[in-house]
Steps between C-alpha positions, in 0.01 A plus 500: 500500500606862451596744773157664495338165578742396773352420843556772758516515879375825656707607800457784748750674722448584866386848388231354277666564163411226252732367234508199271762228447477354153586138439703568187479235230761558227549274197590137570718242334293213365535186712283212622186652650473479879179701575390627840132410539231731636431243773861527620483882513166488684640250750815705567302825534290338775805527728594819684853622557468401867403145403795485260735614777355245744544213252853603409588530869404135535728414209780716642476328838534160334792593278711798598655392829542139387665573166716763667623244754551239226720736303678622813594147607594403146742792472650449846558135412674555167697814590630357828794361302635857485456539877653158569812606310581775752407311817822458702687631196872425522448249779526118487119462530432714191328313215785569256753352744293192588412412141845597362358752253638821352289811454479423126381146577231641726361726226373182333275434800258767374551434130422127531183582691380716211597243235261239642241770567512592131479139377195407707305828509281443193426126551416569862258785428301302243376280787344799677147458364493121511630469858311810629699798633469390865646151441756633254642767731489274809713242317753770406534637854523154661762366259722808516492496881621140503779573251606815687531312830712238319758774426618463860626147427739580212874446553657622175432745221359229272235423761415869534471536121262200488289642781472835322393330176218315676399817685449678166303200373276503808431875491441523122152627422418671829515861381347468150243262645390759756484777238296277266258419780466863606403590141188290562402703808619856433460723195816613323454856630486354855799267472732761646353434845574125540833543320586784738432269796714223354798721428470701822520174694775378270712801583441464869678169443818708492419633846359173636774290345774721641343492847455123485861454388614735777313298763610162368864616492496459880407131457836429339634172640175409678443124472822477301348690206634818342275806483447465124369144548255622766391773258401253230351244740276736696377693195425172320300355791299822534418489128375141529262607780386802298390276210208395722378862512511514121295182472224617733478871410590557132187511276472350152279698254191720561252234383688197636303292757736599785418869449139436606618468862580872523316663207129500413389386155423860403847614611669221305306593186594865549871427536495302176284747305704810591822364347619623162456282193850349504503386865530132605163345588397212724333314212799525263651176373792352693719544193466686170761446231359796306569741788858373529559546128345848508739599780804365313408705192433822691796746481393648834602173667861555392500874570392447861739206528802701385408792724480269802824319414705819470359659816557174691857491372588813694257452787598143587867594478446774760285276723760225496792729574324732748595316824861478382509870408350618830735274695807624309414865573609438859220699665425214743683198641374142494219409551348851489599524133169322419308804627642722223264324258196640684515853350490388132211265577311769694535751215375236255187428708410869533542557125283196424218630720521836321489326161183314596329825601623686191377233259156494662456868410577431129692827459726335237488189290701221660780499238540877540545448875753225427714730287542735799608202711742380233665841490559486876636147470751605232626784720538264800712245313709775343574627853600149614741483207647846550502584872790410728388636838339263751204728572425554130527129425259413782254768380519362146428151637187633670380679185579208269316255724204738526458563126548133412234396752241759396542426127301177519185654652392676178682242284293195601176699506586620148579145390164370630299723264592313181508132602206290379318203652598260780752293304627805312550693824674212679725421203584861410591604853708186560672518158582868549611453859723200433694681227499818708673307779807452278608831649526315830737249343730759345487779760691326782770389257597863442654512846805287437803551723693654210271807523530542879808724483297821457182403681343330195468830311534314167219264599268788589592687181382196303179500706446870426539438125250210514248715690541760225408232245202407719383861478481464122323162508237642736435777246452231234259311723308821569464556125360150452240541776414871474137450392410260779683708762315819405178298521591364846574851629177639348281229654676531837428872510134440412476232769662730759254779418200265520614362836513853644132531410415164657456308173669211323605609151345287223436524127861509387823312567853451376516338158775243454358266234371799301771752575386862490700756305586804710783673318751496220870548565583705808159673518201377699128559522290562808119499491383814321847602383566655159585240236803649335570347154866492600457323834193292415443267210181289523651240266799428728561414864745672737788296358428626148377155391196481265173380649404155377 
């Protein structure tokens, strides 16, 4: 329909001034028709904003704390290798001394973990729908807890390498599986909230992990075990116990039988109906070859993948080396050196909370927000490569950790807007994530002993160059998704305005299967804007490609 026929929502300010928000409907790209029925709109409009908030609070209570704790424990458990390295450093009970390893040997501890994680990520995630998310995630948490506890029994570097390989195998699928499941409960414009919780908890793992390592350092020699063995054993046993919480609390899908125990039938129908057209659904098939093939052919899959790989390259390198850097600065003696990791983690958590609030307001499209973050990340790594002073280096560590952590809040919300179907979502996220984790394989290898002479300035210069390349790949990804992202921002603003008036916005939604055309080249169109023949061409989309 044309702009003059578009549905409108009449709003009023506190002073009684009325204005209209137009649900703009620009030209679309022909694609398989996925219509929104009048019955669906009538059903959704029967809910008030207060009812919507009450239902989503139920969903939040089921998910947010649990997935935050899952991701917190996961990150404590896999990053504790960096903390274990500096426990009793230089003493006979240190892990390097006991296992007869050099610093270069130990870098492979993290790389091997990511190699198995990469190999098993996609096969693991394809079982998500068939096993049900609750059973799938419980199996992951239980198996990785057992493997982590087994780390305490190794007696040489070969045993540690084997344990790390099986840890990556056990953990594969947890993150993309959670994101795929959340896409079936939250709209794309709402995904910033659960992702914010996951990454805020993840970055408290730096604080929690450092405090745990600090406490366990005093257990060194207790029962004849070194502190690093106690670290692995206790964290592994706690993870095994936590798998029971996952089994009893984590939901499956909105219309799964288990959801009836805490949602009414009307609420379950509402949660399913409010999702955008590309979201995973309860009734979807366990596996769709067509959705897998569609994902493989989509250039956006590779654009997001490359962006994630390059950012992870620098970010994982900094994460891996951070405890070593803070210890080498000499600000604190053992074991208080672990506490120097608290400030970077604290800054990351605060920035993540801000990002969640900022995205909710829809001031910018998500890729535009990401470009600001990428600029800050480039500056941080350039400072790590160029500064020599201890204070400046520590400040750069805090900034680099902060910008790397906050990047993924808009990134994964942005990624969720263009995945399609249950199988397509599970496959795409796992395929992208597994290749993106290659950065975790390469990053630690940059910190070879041959580069230690000047504080690894060469290593950080390489990281800075890679982050610069990531800046360019994020621009490419933005170009490929510009239509959908403008649509997401437009609908989010309309939904925000409707909620202020006590209504649930209906009658329009983000188009993914039939992608709307909002602009051509660098220009863009807002509802009611002037259609410049230079900036707007109705026969082309925002990437300058002809409409089919």
